[in-house]
GUDRENTOR-342966 format. One line per field, with one value per residue (C-alpha): residue number from 1; x, z, y; residue in one letter. Coordinates in steps of 0.02 Angstrom, whole numbers. Layout:
REM residues N
seq	[NUM_...]
east	[X_...]
up	[Z_...]
north	[Y_...]
type	[a_...]
This chain:
REM residues 628
seq	[1_2_3_4_5_6_7_8_9_10_11_12_13_14_15_16_17_18_19_20_21_22_23_24_25_26_27_28_29_30_31_32_33_34_35_36_37_38_39_40_41_42_43_44_45_46_47_48_49_50_51_52_53_54_55_56_57_58_59_60_61_62_63_64_65_66_67_68_69_70_71_72_73_74_75_76_77_78_79_80_81_82_83_84_85_86_87_88_89_90_91_92_93_94_95_96_97_98_99_100_101_102_103_104_105_106_107_108_109_110_111_112_113_114_115_116_117_118_119_120_121_122_123_124_125_126_127_128_129_130_131_132_133_134_135_136_137_138_139_140_141_142_143_144_145_146_147_148_149_150_151_152_153_154_155_156_157_158_159_160_161_162_163_164_165_166_167_168_169_170_171_172_173_174_175_176_177_178_179_180_181_182_183_184_185_186_187_188_189_190_191_192_193_194_195_196_197_198_199_200_201_202_203_204_205_206_207_208_209_210_211_212_213_214_215_216_217_218_219_220_221_222_223_224_225_226_227_228_229_230_231_232_233_234_235_236_237_238_239_240_241_242_243_244_245_246_247_248_249_250_251_252_253_254_255_256_257_258_259_260_261_262_263_264_265_266_267_268_269_270_271_272_273_274_275_276_277_278_279_280_281_282_283_284_285_286_287_288_289_290_291_292_293_294_295_296_297_298_299_300_301_302_303_304_305_306_307_308_309_310_311_312_313_314_315_316_317_318_319_320_321_322_323_324_325_326_327_328_329_330_331_332_333_334_335_336_337_338_339_340_341_342_343_344_345_346_347_348_349_350_351_352_353_354_355_356_357_358_359_360_361_362_363_364_365_366_367_368_369_370_371_372_373_374_375_376_377_378_379_380_381_382_383_384_385_386_387_388_389_390_391_392_393_394_395_396_397_398_399_400_401_402_403_404_405_406_407_408_409_410_411_412_413_414_415_416_417_418_419_420_421_422_423_424_425_426_427_428_429_430_431_432_433_434_435_436_437_438_439_440_441_442_443_444_445_446_447_448_449_450_451_452_453_454_455_456_457_458_459_460_461_462_463_464_465_466_467_468_469_470_471_472_473_474_475_476_477_478_479_480_481_482_483_484_485_486_487_488_489_490_491_492_493_494_495_496_497_498_499_500_501_502_503_504_505_506_507_508_509_510_511_512_513_514_515_516_517_518_519_520_521_522_523_524_525_526_527_528_529_530_531_532_533_534_535_536_537_538_539_540_541_542_543_544_545_546_547_548_549_550_551_552_553_554_555_556_557_558_559_560_561_562_563_564_565_566_567_568_569_570_571_572_573_574_575_576_577_578_579_580_581_582_583_584_585_586_587_588_589_590_591_592_593_594_595_596_597_598_599_600_601_602_603_604_605_606_607_608_609_610_611_612_613_614_615_616_617_618_619_620_621_622_623_624_625_626_627_628]
east	[7340_7383_7567_7547_7463_7600_7735_7645_7622_7806_7908_7952_8019_8123_8190_8241_8329_8425_8478_8543_8627_8724_8784_8969_8938_8762_8688_8703_8559_8442_8497_8463_8287_8249_8323_8199_8058_8137_8149_7967_7920_8033_7951_7780_7834_7907_7744_7623_7733_7866_7895_7878_8012_7972_8038_8201_8216_8191_8306_8447_8424_8429_8591_8671_8650_8777_8909_8859_8837_8922_9060_9238_9305_9457_9372_9495_9568_9396_9342_9492_9460_9279_9333_9452_9340_9169_9163_9300_9244_9068_9129_9227_9075_8963_9091_9126_9072_9189_9329_9301_9298_9459_9547_9501_9540_9712_9741_9689_9797_9943_9928_9923_10086_10171_10104_10159_10336_10336_10283_10389_10560_10557_10394_10478_10571_10405_10321_10473_10589_10760_10857_10779_10796_10980_11018_10935_11031_11194_11148_11109_11274_11367_11288_11166_10998_10912_11044_10914_10844_11012_11052_10978_10973_10841_10740_10745_10697_10553_10479_10498_10421_10277_10233_10246_10138_10008_10002_9981_9843_9757_9760_9685_9549_9516_9492_9334_9247_9252_9107_9233_9313_9465_9500_9491_9610_9739_9724_9751_9901_9985_9943_10022_10180_10189_10164_10297_10414_10399_10412_10567_10660_10597_10672_10836_10843_10826_10642_10658_10776_10666_10507_10577_10642_10508_10357_10422_10348_10249_10121_10054_10090_10004_9859_9835_9832_9694_9599_9620_9545_9398_9376_9376_9247_9142_9146_9108_8963_8862_8876_8839_8700_8617_8461_8315_8427_8485_8655_8733_8656_8716_8889_8902_8864_8977_9119_9111_9122_9266_9364_9344_9413_9558_9593_9598_9743_9854_9939_9969_10065_10166_10213_10252_10364_10455_10479_10544_10665_10732_10697_10691_10875_10921_10944_11062_10918_10882_10750_10640_10625_10583_10456_10371_10364_10281_10156_10114_10083_9971_9879_9845_9771_9661_9602_9564_9499_9412_9382_9330_9205_9129_9115_9037_8927_8855_8828_8742_8864_8905_8817_8790_8870_8741_8820_8829_8643_8586_8567_8611_8456_8464_8329_8409_8444_8618_8612_8756_8707_8743_8891_8916_9024_9146_9022_8881_8997_9042_8857_8837_8981_8888_8726_8813_8916_8766_8666_8810_8876_8831_8927_9074_9083_9082_9221_9323_9308_9352_9503_9562_9544_9645_9779_9795_9786_9924_10029_10029_10027_10173_10279_10456_10431_10308_10163_10246_10403_10307_10192_10245_10097_10132_9999_9958_9845_9871_9985_9926_9945_10127_10168_10046_10187_10230_10067_10142_10330_10387_10548_10470_10341_10432_10273_10181_10199_10108_9974_9935_9931_9806_9692_9686_9657_9508_9439_9459_9378_9228_9200_9207_9096_8962_8978_8976_8821_8733_8781_8722_8553_8531_8619_8518_8646_8686_8563_8542_8627_8775_8812_8958_8911_8987_9035_9137_9286_9270_9268_9425_9514_9461_9529_9696_9710_9674_9804_9936_9896_9887_10053_10128_10051_10123_10290_10299_10262_10392_10536_10520_10565_10432_10439_10421_10270_10187_10212_10153_9994_9891_9960_9987_9864_9700_9755_9789_9620_9529_9627_9566_9385_9388_9454_9311_9174_9221_9312_9469_9641_9789_9853_9686_9623_9772_9741_9559_9611_9723_9584_9452_9566_9614_9592_9496_9643_9602_9428_9505_9628_9493_9378_9522_9585_9407_9374_9551_9529_9364_9438_9588_9471_9372_9533_9587_9423_9478_9660_9643_9679_9498_9533_9676_9560_9430_9555_9634_9465_9432_9603_9587_9436_9534_9632_9798_9975_10044_10144_9993_9886_10011_10009_9818_9816_9932_9830_9666_9733_9799_9632_9537_9658_9652_9463_9445_9575_9482_9319_9397_9481_9317_9255_9404_9410_9221_9233_9348_9229_9082_9187_9217_9035_9049_9210_9127_8981_9098_9199_9066_8894_8827_8665_8630_8657_8541_8404_8421_8409_8250_8166_8006_8000_7975_7886_7767_7630_7652_7623_7462_7404_7438_7341_7192]
up	[-11552_-11719_-11757_-11768_-11598_-11525_-11591_-11533_-11359_-11334_-11444_-11303_-11197_-11344_-11377_-11195_-11202_-11359_-11280_-11123_-11231_-11327_-11170_-11134_-10949_-10945_-10784_-10796_-10674_-10774_-10936_-10863_-10810_-10981_-11066_-10978_-11048_-11222_-11222_-11172_-11318_-11434_-11379_-11415_-11587_-11635_-11592_-11677_-11803_-11855_-12027_-11986_-11966_-11783_-11743_-11834_-11745_-11572_-11611_-11657_-11495_-11394_-11478_-11442_-11256_-11259_-11317_-11197_-11035_-11052_-11176_-11114_-11069_-10965_-10824_-10682_-10694_-10691_-10549_-10444_-10484_-10431_-10269_-10221_-10275_-10221_-10121_-9994_-9960_-9936_-9812_-9717_-9713_-9652_-9516_-9465_-9285_-9274_-9349_-9220_-9079_-9139_-9157_-8984_-8900_-8982_-8926_-8748_-8740_-8821_-8684_-8551_-8621_-8614_-8440_-8375_-8437_-8355_-8188_-8195_-8277_-8289_-8385_-8558_-8509_-8464_-8631_-8748_-8666_-8585_-8741_-8850_-8719_-8686_-8872_-8901_-8757_-8831_-9001_-8923_-8831_-8991_-9080_-9194_-9102_-9255_-9292_-9267_-9439_-9523_-9460_-9605_-9794_-9871_-9962_-9825_-9695_-9801_-9831_-9650_-9581_-9706_-9661_-9475_-9488_-9591_-9460_-9318_-9414_-9455_-9273_-9226_-9355_-9324_-9137_-9182_-9183_-8992_-9001_-9041_-8867_-8933_-9058_-8923_-8812_-8950_-9004_-8826_-8807_-8965_-8929_-8756_-8834_-8962_-8827_-8716_-8866_-8914_-8737_-8705_-8841_-8768_-8600_-8685_-8762_-8944_-8972_-9132_-9216_-9166_-9223_-9394_-9418_-9346_-9417_-9596_-9600_-9438_-9505_-9629_-9520_-9362_-9462_-9543_-9372_-9316_-9478_-9450_-9277_-9355_-9474_-9326_-9234_-9393_-9400_-9215_-9226_-9321_-9175_-9042_-9132_-9259_-9271_-9358_-9437_-9357_-9276_-9413_-9552_-9471_-9447_-9630_-9684_-9555_-9586_-9772_-9740_-9618_-9738_-9878_-9765_-9723_-9907_-9930_-9810_-9877_-10002_-9859_-9761_-9915_-9940_-9754_-9759_-9909_-9822_-9663_-9760_-9882_-9819_-9629_-9623_-9718_-9557_-9641_-9745_-9698_-9563_-9671_-9806_-9681_-9598_-9765_-9808_-9641_-9670_-9844_-9776_-9640_-9767_-9874_-9727_-9674_-9850_-9906_-9746_-9668_-9784_-9942_-9862_-9758_-9904_-10021_-9885_-9840_-10023_-10053_-10189_-10121_-10203_-10087_-10160_-10205_-10103_-9949_-9939_-9970_-9809_-9810_-9817_-9742_-9860_-10014_-10156_-10230_-10411_-10508_-10674_-10658_-10630_-10447_-10348_-10214_-10081_-10157_-10168_-9986_-9938_-10045_-9952_-9787_-9864_-9936_-9780_-9665_-9771_-9769_-9595_-9526_-9660_-9660_-9469_-9464_-9593_-9499_-9334_-9419_-9503_-9337_-9254_-9395_-9380_-9192_-9198_-9327_-9251_-9068_-9095_-9214_-9183_-9119_-8978_-8839_-8871_-8770_-8876_-9040_-8998_-8867_-8856_-8768_-8637_-8709_-8832_-9005_-8935_-9061_-9206_-9159_-9181_-9322_-9440_-9331_-9386_-9561_-9535_-9384_-9372_-9240_-9367_-9523_-9614_-9578_-9759_-9824_-9688_-9724_-9911_-9890_-9767_-9865_-10026_-9946_-9879_-10049_-10142_-10025_-10019_-10208_-10233_-10125_-10218_-10391_-10346_-10283_-10438_-10558_-10471_-10495_-10656_-10815_-10949_-10992_-11067_-10968_-11103_-11102_-10918_-10883_-10793_-10620_-10610_-10475_-10591_-10625_-10437_-10413_-10554_-10483_-10313_-10388_-10483_-10324_-10234_-10360_-10340_-10150_-10151_-10249_-10129_-9977_-10064_-10084_-9898_-9851_-9961_-9964_-9830_-9717_-9807_-9977_-9920_-9851_-10017_-10119_-10019_-10093_-10270_-10302_-10189_-10256_-10433_-10378_-10289_-10445_-10548_-10435_-10443_-10632_-10642_-10529_-10611_-10793_-10778_-10854_-10848_-10762_-10917_-10994_-10823_-10803_-10975_-10933_-10770_-10863_-10989_-10857_-10755_-10901_-10830_-10678_-10565_-10454_-10424_-10381_-10262_-10180_-10151_-10082_-9963_-9905_-9857_-9788_-9675_-9605_-9586_-9489_-9382_-9334_-9294_-9179_-9084_-9022_-9001_-8835_-8653_-8631_-8721_-8600_-8453_-8526_-8561_-8390_-8304_-8397_-8357_-8173_-8160_-8224_-8104_-8194_-8143_-8186_-8335_-8406_-8378_-8476_-8619_-8617_-8627_-8779_-8869_-8832_-8894_-9052_-9085_-9061_-9170_-9311_-9304_-9322_-9461_-9555_-9534_-9605_-9755_-9844_-9815_-9910_-10055_-10083_-10105_-10253_-10316_-10311_-10400_-10543_-10599_-10609_-10710_-10832_-10857_-10882_-11014_-11102_-11053_-11060_-10970_-11081_-11238_-11173_-11136_-11307_-11389_-11291_-11334_-11425_-11356_-11170_-11172_-11315_-11195_-11104_-11269_-11297_-11126_-11165_-11327_-11238]
north	[1773_1853_1880_2069_2074_1965_2082_2238_2166_2120_2235_2357_2214_2150_2324_2343_2176_2226_2390_2303_2173_2305_2394_2369_2339_2267_2200_2008_1981_2091_2009_1837_1888_1961_1809_1696_1802_1801_1611_1599_1710_1611_1450_1524_1588_1419_1336_1457_1553_1426_1500_1684_1818_1847_1673_1710_1877_1802_1657_1778_1873_1712_1661_1829_1805_1667_1789_1927_1829_1661_1689_1658_1828_1866_1959_1928_2104_2182_2068_2120_2303_2283_2199_2340_2483_2418_2256_2290_2470_2403_2271_2404_2519_2378_2335_2515_2482_2334_2440_2576_2449_2367_2535_2600_2434_2439_2619_2577_2420_2514_2647_2511_2440_2610_2649_2479_2513_2683_2608_2450_2449_2258_2252_2252_2093_2010_2043_2051_1925_1944_1894_2027_2164_2122_2115_2285_2365_2300_2373_2542_2544_2499_2648_2554_2537_2461_2330_2192_2234_2205_2030_1932_1947_2058_1924_1793_1921_1987_1813_1760_1920_1915_1736_1774_1930_1839_1702_1828_1917_1753_1700_1869_1844_1659_1683_1777_1607_1618_1742_1881_1870_1777_1915_2049_1949_1928_2110_2171_2056_2120_2303_2292_2219_2360_2492_2415_2397_2580_2649_2543_2638_2802_2756_2715_2889_2834_2869_2971_2847_2700_2788_2835_2659_2547_2637_2629_2455_2466_2590_2462_2310_2372_2444_2275_2190_2309_2274_2086_2110_2204_2057_1937_2043_2045_1855_1836_1959_1831_1711_1841_1936_1820_1929_1845_1712_1552_1562_1455_1560_1721_1646_1597_1775_1859_1736_1771_1957_1935_1826_1954_2090_1975_1945_2132_2155_2015_2134_2256_2123_2079_2262_2282_2128_2199_2365_2283_2173_2303_2480_2476_2430_2590_2689_2812_2882_3065_3086_3198_3064_2928_3042_3081_2896_2854_2996_2929_2754_2824_2932_2779_2683_2829_2870_2693_2612_2762_2910_2815_2693_2833_2952_2825_2753_2923_2964_2798_2749_2577_2431_2285_2127_1996_1857_1969_1994_1816_1717_1533_1425_1251_1190_1266_1145_1160_1217_1139_1217_1403_1517_1560_1679_1619_1675_1571_1420_1450_1436_1280_1198_1214_1150_997_969_976_853_729_767_595_501_623_619_429_419_551_456_290_371_444_273_194_329_312_122_106_244_195_7_-14_142_130_256_296_417_556_542_548_693_818_937_1103_1141_1312_1401_1326_1192_1063_1183_1213_1027_990_945_793_712_702_698_597_497_383_321_259_208_372_429_275_286_469_438_297_390_552_456_369_533_616_471_457_646_665_511_592_756_677_576_733_830_696_692_881_929_942_984_802_681_520_419_539_517_398_240_226_42_-45_-52_135_172_67_159_328_281_227_392_489_384_439_624_616_524_669_796_707_689_877_900_770_828_1018_1145_1220_1388_1305_1205_1362_1450_1300_1264_1408_1382_1196_1106_1181_1133_954_946_1007_880_738_795_806_627_568_672_648_480_555_479_561_650_694_749_865_939_964_1051_1173_1207_1244_1356_1468_1643_1578_1535_1684_1613_1444_1526_1632_1484_1379_1514_1549_1368_1346_1497_1432_1258_1320_1426_1271_1179_1321_1305_1133_1184_1275_1242_1187_1024_989_1018_900_760_784_768_605_533_580_466_317_207_227_266_436_372_283_437_541_416_414_604_605_471_562_728_647_562_726_825_699_684_872_873_736_833_992_910_864_1042_1112_989_992_1180_1149_1014_1135_1267_1143_1157_1346_1332_1212_1331_1479_1387_1284_1352_1174_1216_1366_1263_1126_1253_1332_1160_1126_1290_1250_1072_1072_1241_1214_1163_1327_1416_1321_1369_1550_1539_1465]
type	[m_r_e_t_s_f_i_k_q_n_k_e_k_w_k_e_f_e_n_d_l_n_k_e_n_g_d_p_d_k_l_s_d_l_f_i_q_i_t_d_d_l_s_y_s_r_t_f_y_p_n_r_s_v_r_v_y_l_n_n_i_a_q_q_v_f_y_s_i_y_k_n_r_k_t_h_v_g_r_l_t_y_f_w_t_h_e_l_p_y_m_v_w_e_a_r_r_e_f_r_l_a_f_w_v_f_v_l_a_f_s_i_g_m_l_s_c_a_m_d_a_e_f_p_r_i_v_l_g_d_n_y_v_d_m_t_i_e_n_i_e_s_g_d_p_m_a_v_y_k_q_k_g_e_f_g_m_s_v_g_i_t_i_n_n_l_w_v_a_f_q_t_f_a_l_g_v_f_f_a_l_g_t_l_f_y_l_i_k_n_a_i_m_v_g_a_f_q_f_f_f_y_e_q_g_v_f_l_e_s_f_l_t_i_w_i_h_g_t_l_e_i_s_a_i_v_i_a_a_a_a_g_l_t_m_g_k_g_l_v_f_p_g_t_l_t_r_m_q_a_f_q_i_s_a_r_r_g_v_k_i_m_l_g_i_v_p_i_f_i_i_a_g_f_l_e_g_y_m_t_r_q_t_e_t_p_d_i_i_r_g_i_f_i_f_l_c_l_a_f_v_i_l_y_f_w_w_l_p_n_k_r_g_k_e_g_l_l_v_q_p_k_d_a_r_l_p_a_d_d_s_q_i_i_d_f_t_r_i_k_s_s_g_e_i_f_s_d_i_f_i_f_y_k_k_n_l_g_a_i_g_s_i_a_v_a_s_a_l_l_y_c_g_m_t_f_t_f_a_e_a_s_p_s_e_m_f_n_f_p_q_s_m_f_g_t_m_s_v_l_h_k_f_f_i_n_e_s_i_p_y_l_f_i_l_n_t_f_i_f_s_c_l_t_f_v_s_f_t_f_l_v_k_t_a_e_e_k_e_i_h_l_e_d_e_e_k_p_k_q_t_t_l_r_h_v_l_n_f_l_k_i_l_v_v_v_f_a_m_n_l_v_v_l_t_q_s_w_y_t_v_v_l_l_i_p_v_l_f_p_i_l_i_l_w_m_y_i_m_c_k_e_n_k_g_l_i_t_g_l_g_r_t_v_f_l_l_g_s_s_f_g_k_l_l_g_t_y_l_l_t_l_a_i_g_v_s_f_f_l_i_t_d_t_s_l_i_w_i_y_v_s_l_v_s_m_n_l_a_l_e_q_e_m_m_d_q_f_t_i_i_s_l_t_f_i_a_m_t_v_l_y_l_i_y_p_l_i_i_n_g_i_g_l_l_y_h_t_l_v_e_v_k_e_a_s_t_l_k_k_r_i_r_n_i_g_k_s_r_s_i_q_g_m_l_r_e_s]
């Protein structure tokens, strides 16, 4: 083909590419598609017009794409803005039926709570407890009905209430894994308590004061609980109605949507906790001001979670997020060479986990056997003294800290450090091996050799970091650990993966971690919280009364005395809990490992540079075919 004919045939496409490239907010997907065509043309021109201006022109365009798509820009503010203005409203619009169901179930259960109080004066004591009812009556008689909100300091009360509310909301959401029935149960339970709570103050003749005080924070807090229930119903919908997808594929999509809705209400709980700690106690504030504030909070909830999604949805202004419309494919090959969203990484986690489930499951069972063997064989107390599991919903979760901090097991710190170091090392070794088989941005001679000595050194480095993680858990207060988990732990996990993947030392690995994070800490935090939420949800599935029934049935068929049966039950529950915990841990850390490859591409664009270097080499044959 003559050069003039080649230019005439493609100049409109090149012009379109340049126009999109110069746009301030160009579509990255469209640019990527056009870039593939540009590189094909560049390859052709290098083969047949190596010394002509068209090759220089196309080469300049190809270089510009690096700065427009892959250059290191601080986009976290724009990403958050997009989430709040587009993604979250879209998720709410998509889940509008679940939102309506959650709202009307709450209203019905709230009415049941009020009606039950009206029919039975003792009902508030059943749902609220005698201590709280007696304390409230004393406060009313002393002339300060809302004194309960003034008992603690502002900051401590705000933090404690926020953590408690987040936990309640997370339980409401996580129970959606029980085909949405668990979420409905927990929503009804909480709604009945709120209805009984409010009607109790009405019976005591202080309804207006209680309303103007409680709903200062309650408007946002209760709304967020209903939204958390809608998120749980959204997640459970994938299990109940998978449609044309497999149940696991549908669950991955619905769980991702539910988690995003949950992330959207975290700031609301933080604001509600602040209001309850600092403003609710200001009972001397004029009624009109408190009433206006409650109205403004309610208006915000209605406008953002109802009016805006409905308005945009009906106008067709909502753009469906890419990762929300891509179903998980069991046969999909994980691509380690391109930038991915948190949702795409979430799908990759399940693909990797499923392919390595046999190995991960075997290691988890072996680790649980080691834990139970060392714990119950050499401990200084009986099993029932070490682990006293309540026979109730989430009984194991309530004593989970005893698996890590237990005075009856003096060597527990060392045991946990060793087991979690082994789990981390094996999980990352699997992931690194998979990545090195798929990635293309390193030449074979550039890839570090994984020798036995290198594996030993990697394990020792992981051991040091896990030791530090466990030391934080052991020495800090419960509140401090809860606050550090979403901030410190994902950084430490990324640090360990970098040391395994790039064979870095402790100091150089830490420097590399800081470099890769840059302005991407929000992405790290989002991926970590997403996998943590799903992991805790799976743990809650096992942490129900059903597991007690199963273990009891097994122990009843054994010819053992009652004391031995009790010990057998404790050991069995511990083994099950630790097995599930060791299955969840690789899920969480491998999510961070998969994110590493996206962070590398964001910062360094290694794959793009490799493809540009290969333009005119690997594709020259394609050009010859075109010419023929």
